[in-house]
C-alpha positions in Angstrom: 45.5 143.8 156.9 49.0 144.1 155.5 50.4 141.1 153.5 53.1 140.5 156.1 50.5 140.2 158.9 48.5 137.7 156.8 51.7 135.7 156.3 52.4 135.7 160.0 48.9 134.4 160.8 49.1 131.8 158.1 52.4 130.5 159.5 51.0 130.4 163.0 48.1 128.2 161.8 50.7 125.6 161.0 52.3 125.7 164.4 53.5 128.2 167.1 56.7 129.9 166.0 59.1 132.7 166.9 59.7 135.5 164.3 63.1 134.2 163.3 61.6 130.8 162.5 58.9 132.5 160.5 61.5 134.3 158.4 63.4 131.0 157.9 60.2 129.2 156.8 59.3 132.0 154.3 62.8 131.9 152.9 62.8 128.1 152.6 59.6 128.3 150.6 61.0 131.3 148.6 58.0 133.3 149.6 60.3 136.2 150.4 60.7 136.8 146.7 57.2 138.1 146.3 56.7 139.3 149.9 59.8 141.3 151.0 60.2 140.6 154.7 62.9 141.2 157.2 63.1 140.2 160.8 62.1 143.7 161.8 59.0 143.7 159.7 58.0 140.3 161.2 58.5 141.6 164.7 56.4 144.7 163.9 53.7 142.6 162.4 53.7 140.2 165.4 53.5 143.2 167.8 50.5 144.6 166.0 48.8 141.2 165.9 49.3 140.8 169.7 47.8 144.3 170.3 44.7 143.3 168.3 44.3 140.0 170.1 45.0 137.8 167.1 48.1 136.1 168.5 49.7 135.7 171.9 53.1 134.8 173.2 53.4 131.2 174.6 57.0 131.0 175.8 60.3 132.8 175.7 63.6 131.0 175.7 67.3 131.6 175.6 69.5 129.3 173.5 73.2 129.8 174.2 74.3 133.4 173.7 71.4 134.3 171.4 68.8 136.9 172.4 65.6 135.6 173.9 63.2 134.2 171.4 59.5 134.5 172.1 57.2 131.9 170.5 53.7 133.0 169.4 50.5 131.1 168.7 47.4 132.2 166.8 44.1 132.7 168.6 40.6 132.0 167.3 40.1 135.7 166.4 43.3 135.7 164.5 42.4 132.6 162.6 38.9 133.9 161.7 40.4 137.3 160.7 43.0 135.6 158.5 40.5 133.4 156.8 38.2 136.3 156.1 41.1 138.4 154.7 42.2 135.4 152.5 38.7 135.1 151.1 38.7 138.8 150.2 42.2 138.6 148.6 41.3 135.5 146.5 37.9 136.9 145.3 39.3 140.3 144.1 41.6 140.4 141.1 44.4 143.0 141.5 44.6 146.0 139.3 47.5 146.7 137.0 49.9 149.2 138.4 49.9 152.9 137.4 53.2 152.4 135.8 51.7 149.7 133.5 48.8 152.0 132.6 51.2 154.9 131.8 53.7 152.7 129.9 51.3 150.6 127.9 48.4 153.0 127.7 50.6 155.9 126.4 53.2 154.1 124.3 51.7 155.6 121.1 53.5 158.8 122.2 56.8 157.2 121.2 58.1 156.2 117.8 57.6 152.6 116.9 61.4 152.0 117.0 61.5 153.3 120.6 58.6 151.1 121.6 60.2 148.0 120.0 63.4 148.6 121.9 61.5 149.0 125.2 59.4 145.9 124.5 62.5 143.9 123.7 64.0 144.9 127.0 60.7 144.0 128.8 60.7 140.6 127.1 64.3 140.0 128.2 63.5 141.0 131.7 60.4 138.7 131.8 62.5 135.8 130.4 65.0 136.4 133.3 62.2 136.5 135.9 60.6 133.4 134.5 63.9 131.5 134.6 64.6 132.7 138.1 61.2 131.7 139.4 61.6 128.3 137.7 64.9 127.8 139.4 63.5 128.8 142.8 60.5 126.5 142.4 62.8 123.6 141.3 65.0 124.2 144.4 62.0 124.2 146.7 60.7 120.9 145.2 64.2 119.3 145.6 64.1 120.3 149.3 60.7 118.6 149.5 58.7 121.8 150.2 55.0 120.8 150.0 53.5 122.0 146.7 50.7 123.8 148.6 53.2 126.3 149.9 54.5 127.0 146.4 51.3 127.9 144.7 52.0 131.6 144.6 55.4 131.0 142.8 53.6 128.9 140.3 50.9 131.5 139.8 53.4 134.3 139.4 55.4 132.4 136.8 52.2 131.7 134.9 51.2 135.4 135.0 54.7 136.3 133.7 54.5 133.8 130.9 51.1 135.2 129.8 52.5 138.7 130.0 55.5 137.8 128.0 53.3 136.2 125.3 51.1 139.3 125.1 54.0 141.6 124.9 55.7 139.5 122.2 52.5 139.5 120.1 52.2 143.3 120.6 55.8 143.7 119.5 55.3 141.6 116.4 52.2 143.5 115.5 54.1 146.8 115.7 57.1 145.5 113.8 55.0 144.0 111.0 52.7 147.1 110.7 49.6 145.1 111.7 49.0 147.7 114.4 48.6 151.2 112.9 51.0 153.7 114.4 50.5 157.4 114.9 53.3 159.8 114.2 54.5 161.2 117.6 54.1 165.0 118.0 
């Protein structure tokens, strides 16, 4: 089940909603930072969930000149499927990306000065991401978003801090010569 579909089901556990309200809720919680969504992707996810019998429309209404908005609710099958998928996702750690494997696993093919420049850039990028996530979390807390909805942001920031620490130690080991360096061919 795609992450957007899981997010839709999770939102509908809270209360029936129409897709635009789902988008607003995700944005309010800054979940759209880690889960890129658009109104189109939400409507597509809802459509697939209706086809599978996980959700159903409850009402459609017009407000002013706006297009009709259909509100959806989760069904028992959708709730059970979401819970099962969430357990799978929580139990299984994610793999590093192929780009991480290639970049870190093959960095010995560069000169140490090239690697140091690249690691400095990565550290700077991580610092910027950590600061941005910190600001987004602070903004959400100021808007009284319940902490339970901000756990992923906290988790992501923690992961980035650990990555930054690991990269900084690697950088220092290369610079000081503590890590032996082959001559690139």
